VEXTIDO-665938 format. One record per residue: residue number from 1; x, y, z of N, C-alpha, C in turn. Coordinates in steps of 0.02 Angstrom, whole numbers. Layout:
N
<num->NUM nx->X ny->Y nz->Z cax->X cay->Y caz->Z cx->X cy->Y cz->Z>;
...
***
This chain:
232
<num->1 nx->-254 ny->9118 nz->694 cax->-234 cay->9048 caz->704 cx->-278 cy->9003 cz->660>;
<num->2 nx->-245 ny->8959 nz->621 cax->-283 cay->8916 caz->576 cx->-317 cy->8860 cz->614>;
<num->3 nx->-379 ny->8849 nz->598 cax->-417 cay->8796 caz->631 cx->-398 cy->8728 cz->604>;
<num->4 nx->-383 ny->8682 nz->647 cax->-365 cay->8614 caz->626 cx->-428 cy->8572 cz->620>;
<num->5 nx->-437 ny->8539 nz->562 cax->-497 cay->8498 caz->553 cx->-500 cy->8442 cz->605>;
<num->6 nx->-560 ny->8427 nz->627 cax->-568 cay->8376 caz->679 cx->-564 cy->8305 cz->651>;
<num->7 nx->-571 ny->8297 nz->586 cax->-565 cay->8230 caz->556 cx->-535 cy->8236 cz->486>;
<num->8 nx->-508 ny->8181 nz->463 cax->-477 cay->8180 caz->398 cx->-529 cy->8164 cz->344>;
<num->9 nx->-580 ny->8205 nz->338 cax->-630 cay->8194 caz->286 cx->-599 cy->8207 cz->218>;
<num->10 nx->-627 ny->8178 nz->166 cax->-598 cay->8182 caz->99 cx->-588 cy->8254 cz->77>;
<num->11 nx->-633 ny->8298 nz->94 cax->-628 cay->8367 caz->71 cx->-567 cy->8403 cz->100>;
<num->12 nx->-538 ny->8375 nz->154 cax->-480 cay->8406 caz->184 cx->-414 cy->8375 cz->163>;
<num->13 nx->-417 ny->8324 nz->120 cax->-355 cay->8291 caz->99 cx->-320 cy->8333 cz->47>;
<num->14 nx->-256 ny->8318 nz->36 cax->-220 cay->8347 caz->-20 cx->-248 cy->8317 cz->-84>;
<num->15 nx->-238 ny->8351 nz->-140 cax->-267 cay->8328 caz->-203 cx->-246 cy->8256 cz->-220>;
<num->16 nx->-184 ny->8238 nz->-203 cax->-160 cay->8171 caz->-219 cx->-194 cy->8116 cz->-179>;
<num->17 nx->-225 ny->8136 nz->-124 cax->-255 cay->8087 caz->-79 cx->-332 cy->8083 cz->-86>;
<num->18 nx->-360 ny->8113 nz->-136 cax->-433 cay->8114 caz->-144 cx->-454 cy->8059 cz->-193>;
<num->19 nx->-477 ny->8002 nz->-167 cax->-495 cay->7947 caz->-212 cx->-554 cy->7962 cz->-258>;
<num->20 nx->-602 ny->8002 nz->-235 cax->-659 cay->8019 caz->-278 cx->-635 cy->8057 cz->-339>;
<num->21 nx->-593 ny->8107 nz->-328 cax->-567 cay->8147 caz->-384 cx->-523 cy->8104 cz->-428>;
<num->22 nx->-485 ny->8059 nz->-397 cax->-441 cay->8014 caz->-436 cx->-482 cy->7969 cz->-481>;
<num->23 nx->-538 ny->7945 nz->-456 cax->-581 cay->7901 caz->-497 cx->-609 cy->7940 cz->-556>;
<num->24 nx->-631 ny->8002 nz->-545 cax->-659 cay->8043 caz->-599 cx->-606 cy->8060 cz->-651>;
<num->25 nx->-547 ny->8079 nz->-627 cax->-495 cay->8102 caz->-671 cx->-457 cy->8046 cz->-707>;
<num->26 nx->-445 ny->7991 nz->-672 cax->-403 cay->7938 caz->-700 cx->-440 cy->7873 cz->-716>;
<num->27 nx->-500 ny->7865 nz->-689 cax->-538 cay->7804 caz->-701 cx->-534 cy->7756 cz->-643>;
<num->28 nx->-585 ny->7714 nz->-636 cax->-591 cay->7670 caz->-578 cx->-536 cy->7618 cz->-573>;
<num->29 nx->-507 ny->7598 nz->-631 cax->-455 cay->7546 caz->-629 cx->-390 cy->7571 cz->-597>;
<num->30 nx->-382 ny->7637 nz->-590 cax->-321 cay->7664 caz->-562 cx->-322 cy->7668 cz->-485>;
<num->31 nx->-379 ny->7651 nz->-455 cax->-384 cay->7654 caz->-383 cx->-368 cy->7587 cz->-351>;
<num->32 nx->-335 ny->7590 nz->-294 cax->-321 cay->7529 caz->-256 cx->-385 cy->7507 cz->-221>;
<num->33 nx->-385 ny->7445 nz->-195 cax->-443 cay->7420 caz->-157 cx->-458 cy->7466 cz->-99>;
<num->34 nx->-405 ny->7489 nz->-64 cax->-414 cay->7533 caz->-6 cx->-446 cy->7599 cz->-27>;
<num->35 nx->-426 ny->7627 nz->-83 cax->-455 cay->7690 caz->-106 cx->-528 cy->7682 cz->-125>;
<num->36 nx->-546 ny->7625 nz->-154 cax->-616 cay->7612 caz->-171 cx->-659 cy->7606 cz->-108>;
<num->37 nx->-632 ny->7571 nz->-57 cax->-669 cay->7565 caz->6 cx->-674 cy->7632 cz->40>;
<num->38 nx->-621 ny->7673 nz->33 cax->-622 cay->7740 caz->64 cx->-679 cy->7782 cz->35>;
<num->39 nx->-693 ny->7774 nz->-30 cax->-748 cay->7810 caz->-61 cx->-814 cy->7788 cz->-29>;
<num->40 nx->-820 ny->7724 nz->-15 cax->-881 cay->7697 caz->15 cx->-894 cy->7726 cz->85>;
<num->41 nx->-840 ny->7731 nz->125 cax->-850 cay->7752 caz->195 cx->-846 cy->7828 cz->203>;
<num->42 nx->-815 ny->7863 nz->154 cax->-817 cay->7936 caz->154 cx->-767 cy->7971 cz->199>;
<num->43 nx->-759 ny->7947 nz->260 cax->-713 cay->7979 caz->307 cx->-687 cy->7929 cz->357>;
<num->44 nx->-631 ny->7946 nz->388 cax->-601 cay->7902 caz->438 cx->-618 cy->7927 cz->507>;
<num->45 nx->-568 ny->7929 nz->550 cax->-578 cay->7953 caz->618 cx->-533 cy->8014 cz->630>;
<num->46 nx->-530 ny->8037 nz->691 cax->-491 cay->8096 caz->708 cx->-417 cy->8087 cz->690>;
<num->47 nx->-391 ny->8027 nz->700 cax->-320 cay->8015 caz->690 cx->-303 cy->7972 cz->629>;
<num->48 nx->-353 ny->7958 nz->588 cax->-341 cay->7911 caz->533 cx->-385 cy->7929 cz->473>;
<num->49 nx->-354 ny->7935 nz->415 cax->-392 cay->7951 caz->354 cx->-433 cy->7890 cz->333>;
<num->50 nx->-480 ny->7901 nz->287 cax->-522 cay->7846 caz->262 cx->-479 cy->7794 cz->227>;
<num->51 nx->-429 ny->7817 nz->190 cax->-385 cay->7770 caz->155 cx->-345 cy->7728 cz->205>;
<num->52 nx->-318 ny->7761 nz->257 cax->-279 cay->7725 caz->307 cx->-323 cy->7675 cz->344>;
<num->53 nx->-384 ny->7695 nz->360 cax->-431 cay->7650 caz->393 cx->-448 cy->7590 cz->348>;
<num->54 nx->-458 ny->7605 nz->284 cax->-474 cay->7552 caz->236 cx->-415 cy->7503 cz->229>;
<num->55 nx->-354 ny->7529 nz->229 cax->-295 cay->7486 caz->225 cx->-291 cy->7441 cz->286>;
<num->56 nx->-309 ny->7468 nz->344 cax->-306 cay->7429 caz->405 cx->-359 cy->7373 cz->404>;
<num->57 nx->-417 ny->7389 nz->379 cax->-470 cay->7338 caz->374 cx->-449 cy->7283 cz->326>;
<num->58 nx->-421 ny->7302 nz->269 cax->-399 cay->7253 caz->220 cx->-342 cy->7210 cz->246>;
<num->59 nx->-297 ny->7241 nz->283 cax->-240 cay->7203 caz->311 cx->-265 cy->7148 cz->359>;
<num->60 nx->-321 ny->7161 nz->392 cax->-347 cay->7111 caz->440 cx->-372 cy->7048 cz->405>;
<num->61 nx->-387 ny->7053 nz->339 cax->-409 cay->6995 caz->301 cx->-358 cy->6978 cz->247>;
<num->62 nx->-294 ny->6998 nz->260 cax->-238 cay->6982 caz->215 cx->-250 cy->7011 cz->144>;
<num->63 nx->-281 ny->7069 nz->142 cax->-294 cay->7105 caz->79 cx->-334 cy->7063 cz->30>;
<num->64 nx->-378 ny->7021 nz->56 cax->-420 cay->6977 caz->15 cx->-492 cy->7001 cz->17>;
<num->65 nx->-516 ny->7025 nz->-40 cax->-584 cay->7053 caz->-43 cx->-637 cy->6999 cz->-31>;
<num->66 nx->-623 ny->6937 nz->-50 cax->-670 cay->6883 caz->-37 cx->-679 cy->6872 cz->37>;
<num->67 nx->-623 ny->6875 nz->74 cax->-626 cay->6868 caz->147 cx->-662 cy->6928 cz->178>;
<num->68 nx->-650 ny->6987 nz->151 cax->-684 cay->7046 caz->176 cx->-759 cy->7039 cz->169>;
<num->69 nx->-780 ny->7009 nz->113 cax->-851 cay->6999 caz->101 cx->-884 cy->6952 cz->150>;
<num->70 nx->-844 ny->6912 nz->184 cax->-872 cay->6865 caz->233 cx->-885 cy->6898 cz->301>;
<num->71 nx->-855 ny->6956 nz->313 cax->-862 cay->6989 caz->379 cx->-934 cy->7013 cz->389>;
<num->72 nx->-959 ny->7003 nz->448 cax->-1026 cay->7027 caz->465 cx->-1025 cy->7101 cz->480>;
<num->73 nx->-1084 ny->7131 nz->484 cax->-1088 cay->7202 caz->503 cx->-1057 cy->7213 cz->571>;
<num->74 nx->-1070 ny->7168 nz->617 cax->-1042 cay->7173 caz->685 cx->-966 cy->7170 cz->684>;
<num->75 nx->-938 ny->7126 nz->643 cax->-865 cay->7120 caz->639 cx->-834 cy->7182 cz->608>;
<num->76 nx->-866 ny->7211 nz->557 cax->-841 cay->7272 caz->527 cx->-842 cy->7330 cz->577>;
<num->77 nx->-892 ny->7330 nz->619 cax->-899 cay->7384 caz->668 cx->-848 cy->7380 cz->725>;
<num->78 nx->-809 ny->7327 nz->726 cax->-757 cay->7321 caz->776 cx->-700 cy->7370 cz->763>;
<num->79 nx->-695 ny->7394 nz->700 cax->-642 cay->7441 caz->682 cx->-663 cy->7511 cz->703>;
<num->80 nx->-619 ny->7545 nz->738 cax->-633 cay->7613 caz->759 cx->-641 cy->7657 cz->697>;
<num->81 nx->-697 ny->7693 nz->694 cax->-711 cay->7735 caz->636 cx->-763 cy->7705 cz->590>;
<num->82 nx->-782 ny->7642 nz->603 cax->-833 cay->7609 caz->563 cx->-897 cy->7600 cz->604>;
<num->83 nx->-946 ny->7639 nz->588 cax->-1012 cay->7632 caz->620 cx->-1056 cy->7587 cz->578>;
<num->84 nx->-1118 ny->7581 nz->598 cax->-1163 cay->7536 caz->562 cx->-1173 cy->7557 cz->489>;
<num->85 nx->-1182 ny->7622 nz->476 cax->-1194 cay->7645 caz->408 cx->-1135 cy->7629 cz->362>;
<num->86 nx->-1073 ny->7640 nz->387 cax->-1014 cay->7626 caz->345 cx->-1006 cy->7550 cz->335>;
<num->87 nx->-1020 ny->7512 nz->387 cax->-1016 cay->7439 caz->382 cx->-1065 cy->7412 cz->330>;
<num->88 nx->-1126 ny->7440 nz->331 cax->-1177 cay->7420 caz->284 cx->-1156 cy->7438 cz->212>;
<num->89 nx->-1125 ny->7495 nz->203 cax->-1103 cay->7516 caz->136 cx->-1051 cy->7468 cz->109>;
<num->90 nx->-1003 ny->7448 nz->152 cax->-951 cay->7400 caz->131 cx->-983 cy->7333 cz->113>;
<num->91 nx->-1027 ny->7308 nz->156 cax->-1058 cay->7243 caz->145 cx->-1100 cy->7244 cz->82>;
<num->92 nx->-1137 ny->7298 nz->69 cax->-1179 cay->7302 caz->10 cx->-1138 cy->7304 cz->-54>;
<num->93 nx->-1083 ny->7341 nz->-53 cax->-1041 cay->7346 caz->-112 cx->-1010 cy->7279 cz->-130>;
<num->94 nx->-987 ny->7243 nz->-79 cax->-955 cay->7178 caz->-92 cx->-1007 cy->7126 cz->-115>;
<num->95 nx->-1068 ny->7132 nz->-90 cax->-1121 cay->7086 caz->-112 cx->-1139 cy->7099 cz->-185>;
<num->96 nx->-1139 ny->7163 nz->-205 cax->-1152 cay->7179 caz->-275 cx->-1098 cy->7148 cz->-319>;
<num->97 nx->-1034 ny->7152 nz->-296 cax->-980 cay->7122 caz->-334 cx->-988 cy->7047 cz->-340>;
<num->98 nx->-1009 ny->7015 nz->-286 cax->-1019 cay->6942 caz->-287 cx->-1074 cy->6924 cz->-336>;
<num->99 nx->-1129 ny->6961 nz->-336 cax->-1185 cay->6947 caz->-381 cx->-1165 cy->6960 cz->-454>;
<num->100 nx->-1123 ny->7010 nz->-465 cax->-1100 cay->7024 caz->-532 cx->-1060 cy->6965 cz->-560>;
<num->101 nx->-1017 ny->6936 nz->-518 cax->-979 cay->6877 caz->-539 cx->-1026 cy->6820 cz->-556>;
<num->102 nx->-1080 ny->6814 nz->-517 cax->-1129 cay->6762 caz->-529 cx->-1163 cy->6770 cz->-596>;
<num->103 nx->-1178 ny->6832 nz->-615 cax->-1209 cay->6845 caz->-680 cx->-1162 cy->6829 cz->-737>;
<num->104 nx->-1097 ny->6843 nz->-727 cax->-1047 cay->6826 caz->-778 cx->-1043 cy->6750 cz->-786>;
<num->105 nx->-1048 ny->6713 nz->-730 cax->-1043 cay->6641 caz->-733 cx->-1101 cy->6610 cz->-771>;
<num->106 nx->-1159 ny->6643 nz->-770 cax->-1218 cay->6617 caz->-805 cx->-1208 cy->6617 cz->-880>;
<num->107 nx->-1160 ny->6656 nz->-905 cax->-1147 cay->6659 caz->-977 cx->-1108 cy->6598 cz->-1001>;
<num->108 nx->-1079 ny->6560 nz->-954 cax->-1041 cay->6501 caz->-972 cx->-1089 cy->6444 cz->-985>;
<num->109 nx->-1096 ny->6424 nz->-1048 cax->-1143 cay->6372 caz->-1066 cx->-1108 cy->6310 cz->-1094>;
<num->110 nx->-1043 ny->6316 nz->-1108 cax->-1005 cay->6261 caz->-1135 cx->-939 cy->6254 cz->-1098>;
<num->111 nx->-920 ny->6192 nz->-1082 cax->-859 cay->6179 caz->-1044 cx->-805 cy->6154 cz->-1091>;
<num->112 nx->-750 ny->6191 nz->-1094 cax->-694 cay->6170 caz->-1136 cx->-630 cy->6161 cz->-1095>;
<num->113 nx->-633 ny->6178 nz->-1031 cax->-574 cay->6171 caz->-988 cx->-595 cy->6170 cz->-915>;
<num->114 nx->-549 ny->6151 nz->-872 cax->-563 cay->6151 caz->-800 cx->-575 cy->6222 cz->-776>;
<num->115 nx->-543 ny->6271 nz->-809 cax->-551 cay->6340 caz->-789 cx->-624 cy->6363 cz->-799>;
<num->116 nx->-656 ny->6338 nz->-852 cax->-727 cay->6354 caz->-863 cx->-770 cy->6331 cz->-805>;
<num->117 nx->-754 ny->6272 nz->-778 cax->-793 cay->6246 caz->-722 cx->-783 cy->6290 cz->-661>;
<num->118 nx->-721 ny->6310 nz->-649 cax->-705 cay->6354 caz->-593 cx->-743 cy->6420 cz->-600>;
<num->119 nx->-743 ny->6449 nz->-660 cax->-778 cay->6513 caz->-672 cx->-853 cy->6505 cz->-664>;
<num->120 nx->-879 ny->6447 nz->-680 cax->-951 cay->6434 caz->-674 cx->-972 cy->6427 cz->-601>;
<num->121 nx->-932 ny->6391 nz->-562 cax->-953 cay->6373 caz->-494 cx->-923 cy->6415 cz->-438>;
<num->122 nx->-867 ny->6448 nz->-450 cax->-836 cay->6487 caz->-396 cx->-883 cy->6539 cz->-365>;
<num->123 nx->-922 ny->6576 nz->-406 cax->-969 cay->6624 caz->-375 cx->-1022 cy->6591 cz->-332>;
<num->124 nx->-1037 ny->6528 nz->-345 cax->-1089 cay->6493 caz->-308 cx->-1064 cy->6461 cz->-244>;
<num->125 nx->-1000 ny->6439 nz->-243 cax->-977 cay->6400 caz->-187 cx->-908 cy->6418 cz->-161>;
<num->126 nx->-871 ny->6461 nz->-196 cax->-802 cay->6476 caz->-178 cx->-794 cy->6512 cz->-112>;
<num->127 nx->-845 ny->6548 nz->-89 cax->-839 cay->6587 caz->-28 cx->-882 cy->6560 cz->30>;
<num->128 nx->-910 ny->6500 nz->21 cax->-952 cay->6472 caz->73 cx->-912 cy->6450 cz->134>;
<num->129 nx->-939 ny->6457 nz->194 cax->-904 cay->6435 caz->255 cx->-910 cy->6360 cz->266>;
<num->130 nx->-953 ny->6327 nz->227 cax->-963 cay->6254 caz->233 cx->-949 cy->6221 cz->165>;
<num->131 nx->-943 ny->6156 nz->165 cax->-927 cay->6119 caz->104 cx->-991 cy->6098 cz->68>;
<num->132 nx->-991 ny->6104 nz->2 cax->-1046 cay->6081 caz->-39 cx->-1019 cy->6039 cz->-97>;
<num->133 nx->-1059 ny->5991 nz->-119 cax->-1040 cay->5947 caz->-174 cx->-1089 cy->5960 cz->-232>;
<num->134 nx->-1062 ny->5976 nz->-290 cax->-1103 cay->5993 caz->-348 cx->-1088 cy->5946 cz->-407>;
<num->135 nx->-1136 ny->5939 nz->-451 cax->-1128 cay->5901 caz->-513 cx->-1146 cy->5945 cz->-572>;
<num->136 nx->-1103 ny->5945 nz->-623 cax->-1118 cay->5979 caz->-686 cx->-1133 cy->5924 cz->-738>;
<num->137 nx->-1192 ny->5927 nz->-767 cax->-1212 cay->5877 caz->-817 cx->-1202 cy->5906 cz->-887>;
<num->138 nx->-1169 ny->5868 nz->-931 cax->-1152 cay->5892 caz->-998 cx->-1181 cy->5846 cz->-1052>;
<num->139 nx->-1195 ny->5876 nz->-1111 cax->-1217 cay->5835 caz->-1167 cx->-1155 cy->5815 cz->-1209>;
<num->140 nx->-1166 ny->5786 nz->-1268 cax->-1109 cay->5761 caz->-1307 cx->-1067 cy->5815 cz->-1339>;
<num->141 nx->-1088 ny->5879 nz->-1335 cax->-1047 cay->5934 caz->-1360 cx->-1018 cy->5975 cz->-1302>;
<num->142 nx->-1021 ny->5945 nz->-1242 cax->-996 cay->5977 caz->-1181 cx->-1032 cy->6041 cz->-1162>;
<num->143 nx->-1094 ny->6048 nz->-1184 cax->-1136 cay->6104 caz->-1162 cx->-1168 cy->6085 cz->-1096>;
<num->144 nx->-1176 ny->6136 nz->-1053 cax->-1204 cay->6124 caz->-986 cx->-1279 cy->6114 cz->-990>;
<num->145 nx->-1301 ny->6055 nz->-968 cax->-1372 cay->6041 caz->-965 cx->-1401 cy->6065 cz->-898>;
<num->146 nx->-1362 ny->6055 nz->-846 cax->-1383 cay->6076 caz->-779 cx->-1323 cy->6073 cz->-732>;
<num->147 nx->-1323 ny->6118 nz->-684 cax->-1272 cay->6117 caz->-631 cx->-1309 cy->6127 cz->-566>;
<num->148 nx->-1300 ny->6082 nz->-519 cax->-1337 cay->6088 caz->-457 cx->-1303 cy->6054 cz->-398>;
<num->149 nx->-1323 ny->6075 nz->-339 cax->-1296 cay->6049 caz->-277 cx->-1324 cy->5979 cz->-263>;
<num->150 nx->-1279 ny->5934 nz->-246 cax->-1299 cay->5866 caz->-230 cx->-1302 cy->5855 cz->-155>;
<num->151 nx->-1253 ny->5885 nz->-119 cax->-1253 cay->5877 caz->-46 cx->-1220 cy->5938 cz->-14>;
<num->152 nx->-1232 ny->5945 nz->50 cax->-1206 cay->6002 caz->87 cx->-1180 cy->5978 cz->154>;
<num->153 nx->-1121 ny->6003 nz->173 cax->-1095 cay->5985 caz->238 cx->-1031 cy->5945 cz->236>;
<num->154 nx->-1006 ny->5932 nz->176 cax->-943 cay->5895 caz->170 cx->-953 cy->5824 cz->147>;
<num->155 nx->-907 ny->5801 nz->105 cax->-912 cay->5733 caz->78 cx->-910 cy->5681 cz->133>;
<num->156 nx->-868 ny->5691 nz->183 cax->-863 cay->5642 caz->237 cx->-924 cy->5643 cz->282>;
<num->157 nx->-959 ny->5701 nz->284 cax->-1015 cay->5708 caz->330 cx->-1082 cy->5692 cz->298>;
<num->158 nx->-1083 ny->5682 nz->232 cax->-1147 cay->5668 caz->199 cx->-1137 cy->5610 cz->151>;
<num->159 nx->-1191 ny->5576 nz->136 cax->-1189 cay->5521 caz->89 cx->-1204 cy->5547 cz->19>;
<num->160 nx->-1155 ny->5541 nz->-26 cax->-1166 cay->5560 caz->-95 cx->-1205 cy->5504 cz->-128>;
<num->161 nx->-1266 ny->5517 nz->-148 cax->-1310 cay->5466 caz->-176 cx->-1295 cy->5455 cz->-250>;
<num->162 nx->-1257 ny->5403 nz->-264 cax->-1237 cay->5388 caz->-333 cx->-1298 cy->5374 cz->-376>;
<num->163 nx->-1347 ny->5340 nz->-349 cax->-1408 cay->5324 caz->-387 cx->-1445 cy->5387 cz->-408>;
<num->164 nx->-1447 ny->5436 nz->-364 cax->-1480 cay->5499 caz->-380 cx->-1444 cy->5536 cz->-436>;
<num->165 nx->-1377 ny->5534 nz->-434 cax->-1337 cay->5566 caz->-486 cx->-1352 cy->5535 cz->-554>;
<num->166 nx->-1351 ny->5468 nz->-556 cax->-1362 cay->5433 caz->-620 cx->-1434 cy->5441 cz->-644>;
<num->167 nx->-1481 ny->5443 nz->-597 cax->-1551 cay->5454 caz->-616 cx->-1559 cy->5522 cz->-649>;
<num->168 nx->-1528 ny->5574 nz->-620 cax->-1532 cay->5641 caz->-649 cx->-1497 cy->5643 cz->-717>;
<num->169 nx->-1440 ny->5609 nz->-722 cax->-1403 cay->5608 caz->-786 cx->-1445 cy->5577 cz->-841>;
<num->170 nx->-1478 ny->5522 nz->-826 cax->-1520 cay->5488 caz->-876 cx->-1580 cy->5531 cz->-896>;
<num->171 nx->-1611 ny->5563 nz->-846 cax->-1669 cay->5606 caz->-860 cx->-1650 cy->5665 cz->-904>;
<num->172 nx->-1589 ny->5691 nz->-895 cax->-1566 cay->5749 caz->-933 cx->-1536 cy->5729 cz->-1001>;
<num->173 nx->-1522 ny->5665 nz->-1009 cax->-1489 cay->5642 caz->-1070 cx->-1415 cy->5660 cz->-1070>;
<num->174 nx->-1385 ny->5664 nz->-1010 cax->-1315 cay->5683 caz->-1005 cx->-1270 cy->5625 cz->-1024>;
<num->175 nx->-1213 ny->5643 nz->-1055 cax->-1163 cay->5592 caz->-1072 cx->-1098 cy->5605 cz->-1034>;
<num->176 nx->-1094 ny->5661 nz->-1000 cax->-1035 cay->5678 caz->-962 cx->-1052 cy->5711 cz->-896>;
<num->177 nx->-1011 ny->5698 nz->-845 cax->-1020 cay->5728 caz->-779 cx->-956 cy->5761 cz->-757>;
<num->178 nx->-962 ny->5817 nz->-723 cax->-905 cay->5847 caz->-689 cx->-924 cy->5857 cz->-616>;
<num->179 nx->-883 ny->5829 nz->-572 cax->-895 cay->5834 caz->-501 cx->-858 cy->5895 cz->-475>;
<num->180 nx->-886 ny->5927 nz->-425 cax->-853 cay->5986 caz->-397 cx->-873 cy->5994 cz->-324>;
<num->181 nx->-825 ny->6015 nz->-284 cax->-841 cay->6034 caz->-215 cx->-791 cy->6086 cz->-192>;
<num->182 nx->-810 ny->6122 nz->-140 cax->-767 cay->6176 caz->-115 cx->-731 cy->6155 cz->-52>;
<num->183 nx->-674 ny->6186 nz->-40 cax->-637 cay->6177 caz->22 cx->-633 cy->6244 cz->57>;
<num->184 nx->-676 ny->6257 nz->107 cax->-676 cay->6321 caz->143 cx->-609 cy->6336 cz->176>;
<num->185 nx->-570 ny->6283 nz->191 cax->-505 cay->6293 caz->223 cx->-454 cy->6326 cz->177>;
<num->186 nx->-468 ny->6323 nz->112 cax->-421 cay->6353 caz->64 cx->-371 cy->6304 cz->36>;
<num->187 nx->-366 ny->6243 nz->64 cax->-319 cay->6194 caz->39 cx->-344 cy->6163 cz->-27>;
<num->188 nx->-298 ny->6151 nz->-72 cax->-317 cay->6122 caz->-137 cx->-303 cy->6047 cz->-140>;
<num->189 nx->-275 ny->6019 nz->-87 cax->-257 cay->5949 caz->-88 cx->-319 cy->5904 cz->-80>;
<num->190 nx->-330 ny->5857 nz->-126 cax->-389 cay->5813 caz->-120 cx->-379 cy->5764 cz->-63>;
<num->191 nx->-433 ny->5752 nz->-26 cax->-430 cay->5704 caz->29 cx->-442 cy->5634 cz->2>;
<num->192 nx->-433 ny->5584 nz->44 cax->-446 cay->5515 caz->24 cx->-521 cy->5506 cz->9>;
<num->193 nx->-563 ny->5541 nz->47 cax->-636 cay->5537 caz->34 cx->-652 cy->5567 cz->-35>;
<num->194 nx->-618 ny->5621 nz->-53 cax->-628 cay->5651 caz->-120 cx->-612 cy->5600 cz->-175>;
<num->195 nx->-557 ny->5565 nz->-165 cax->-535 cay->5516 caz->-216 cx->-583 cy->5456 cz->-219>;
<num->196 nx->-607 ny->5436 nz->-160 cax->-652 cay->5377 caz->-158 cx->-718 cy->5391 cz->-193>;
<num->197 nx->-748 ny->5449 nz->-180 cax->-812 cay->5464 caz->-212 cx->-804 cy->5473 cz->-287>;
<num->198 nx->-746 ny->5498 nz->-308 cax->-732 cay->5506 caz->-379 cx->-729 cy->5437 cz->-413>;
<num->199 nx->-693 ny->5391 nz->-382 cax->-688 cay->5324 caz->-410 cx->-757 cy->5289 cz->-411>;
<num->200 nx->-795 ny->5299 nz->-357 cax->-861 cay->5267 caz->-352 cx->-908 cy->5291 cz->-407>;
<num->201 nx->-910 ny->5357 nz->-418 cax->-953 cay->5385 caz->-469 cx->-929 cy->5367 cz->-539>;
<num->202 nx->-863 ny->5365 nz->-548 cax->-834 cay->5349 caz->-614 cx->-853 cy->5278 cz->-635>;
<num->203 nx->-845 ny->5229 nz->-590 cax->-861 cay->5160 caz->-606 cx->-936 cy->5151 cz->-619>;
<num->204 nx->-977 ny->5181 nz->-577 cax->-1050 cay->5174 caz->-585 cx->-1073 cy->5207 cz->-650>;
<num->205 nx->-1045 ny->5264 nz->-668 cax->-1065 cay->5300 caz->-728 cx->-1046 cy->5263 cz->-792>;
<num->206 nx->-987 ny->5233 nz->-791 cax->-963 cay->5199 caz->-851 cx->-1009 cy->5142 cz->-871>;
<num->207 nx->-1042 ny->5112 nz->-823 cax->-1089 cay->5057 caz->-838 cx->-1148 cy->5081 cz->-880>;
<num->208 nx->-1161 ny->5147 nz->-878 cax->-1216 cay->5175 caz->-916 cx->-1191 cy->5218 cz->-974>;
<num->209 nx->-1127 ny->5209 nz->-992 cax->-1095 cay->5248 caz->-1046 cx->-1096 cy->5323 cz->-1032>;
<num->210 nx->-1090 ny->5340 nz->-969 cax->-1084 cay->5410 caz->-949 cx->-1015 cy->5419 cz->-919>;
<num->211 nx->-979 ny->5471 nz->-941 cax->-910 cay->5481 caz->-918 cx->-905 cy->5535 cz->-864>;
<num->212 nx->-866 ny->5519 nz->-813 cax->-846 cay->5571 caz->-765 cx->-784 cy->5604 cz->-794>;
<num->213 nx->-792 ny->5666 nz->-816 cax->-739 cay->5701 caz->-853 cx->-689 cy->5736 cz->-807>;
<num->214 nx->-710 ny->5754 nz->-747 cax->-665 cay->5789 caz->-702 cx->-696 cy->5794 cz->-633>;
<num->215 nx->-654 ny->5810 nz->-584 cax->-676 cay->5827 caz->-517 cx->-635 cy->5889 cz->-498>;
<num->216 nx->-670 ny->5943 nz->-483 cax->-638 cay->6007 caz->-469 cx->-646 cy->6024 cz->-395>;
<num->217 nx->-591 ny->6041 nz->-363 cax->-592 cay->6067 caz->-295 cx->-585 cy->6143 cz->-300>;
<num->218 nx->-631 ny->6179 nz->-270 cax->-635 cay->6252 caz->-278 cx->-621 cy->6287 cz->-212>;
<num->219 nx->-578 ny->6338 nz->-215 cax->-568 cay->6383 caz->-157 cx->-585 cy->6453 cz->-181>;
<num->220 nx->-570 ny->6502 nz->-140 cax->-589 cay->6571 caz->-158 cx->-558 cy->6595 cz->-223>;
<num->221 nx->-494 ny->6579 nz->-233 cax->-458 cay->6606 caz->-291 cx->-430 cy->6553 cz->-337>;
<num->222 nx->-427 ny->6490 nz->-315 cax->-393 cay->6439 caz->-353 cx->-435 cy->6376 cz->-359>;
<num->223 nx->-410 ny->6329 nz->-399 cax->-445 cay->6265 caz->-405 cx->-395 cy->6209 cz->-418>;
<num->224 nx->-417 ny->6148 nz->-405 cax->-378 cay->6089 caz->-419 cx->-420 cy->6044 cz->-463>;
<num->225 nx->-390 ny->6021 nz->-519 cax->-425 cay->5978 caz->-565 cx->-396 cy->5908 cz->-565>;
<num->226 nx->-437 ny->5858 nz->-551 cax->-415 cay->5788 caz->-553 cx->-390 cy->5771 cz->-623>;
<num->227 nx->-426 ny->5794 nz->-675 cax->-408 cay->5778 caz->-744 cx->-342 cy->5810 cz->-763>;
<num->228 nx->-334 ny->5874 nz->-745 cax->-271 cay->5909 caz->-762 cx->-211 cy->5876 cz->-728>;
<num->229 nx->-222 ny->5848 nz->-669 cax->-167 cay->5818 caz->-630 cx->-161 cy->5743 cz->-644>;
<num->230 nx->-202 ny->5718 nz->-692 cax->-199 cay->5647 caz->-713 cx->-210 cy->5598 cz->-656>;
<num->231 nx->-256 ny->5615 nz->-611 cax->-273 cay->5568 caz->-557 cx->-346 cy->5548 cz->-559>;
<num->232 nx->-379 ny->5561 nz->-615 cax->-450 cay->5545 caz->-621 cx->-459 cy->5470 cz->-627>;
***
């Protein structure tokens, strides 16, 4: 009588279902998100393969890796078959991915489009659970002089200090500003407060021959540009 394996470990899968072998033979780009996570966790449970378990975990966050990266170790351990070690492996891998995006963003030194701003700031603020307001200071060739957080907690909940923005711009010798903030809710629609602070900074900056070039709203995967939508 053939012994039935007690779990669907990778070594017991059919050749077509072995993500490790698939990665070696076909390359990492050929694996789905679930197959990559299955490699991290190694095995599933008695009634569920690692790939099936990974698919279930991804489905819970609408197959969004950014959302998966927000889950705590405790939340990951809510899934049957995920213990602390597997949860830590998933969290560590996703954090490496986040840091890698951050390193890529550091290579952006010149702004030529709203997409450049999104690529520069999304790794810093796109996945935050709270709202932050940032300013990118540019010289006359649109090279980035500095990008930094001005306030935290939401535009309506904090006072954006226009004087501080202009003081920093003058100290840096900036001639252009790009405003940016994130919407943790995922909505790209600018609020009335977003529009008001844009107008306030634009008027104050123009008095010093400094231009507000854009205001970017950033979410996990998308962005909204005031300049692109002609509402600056």
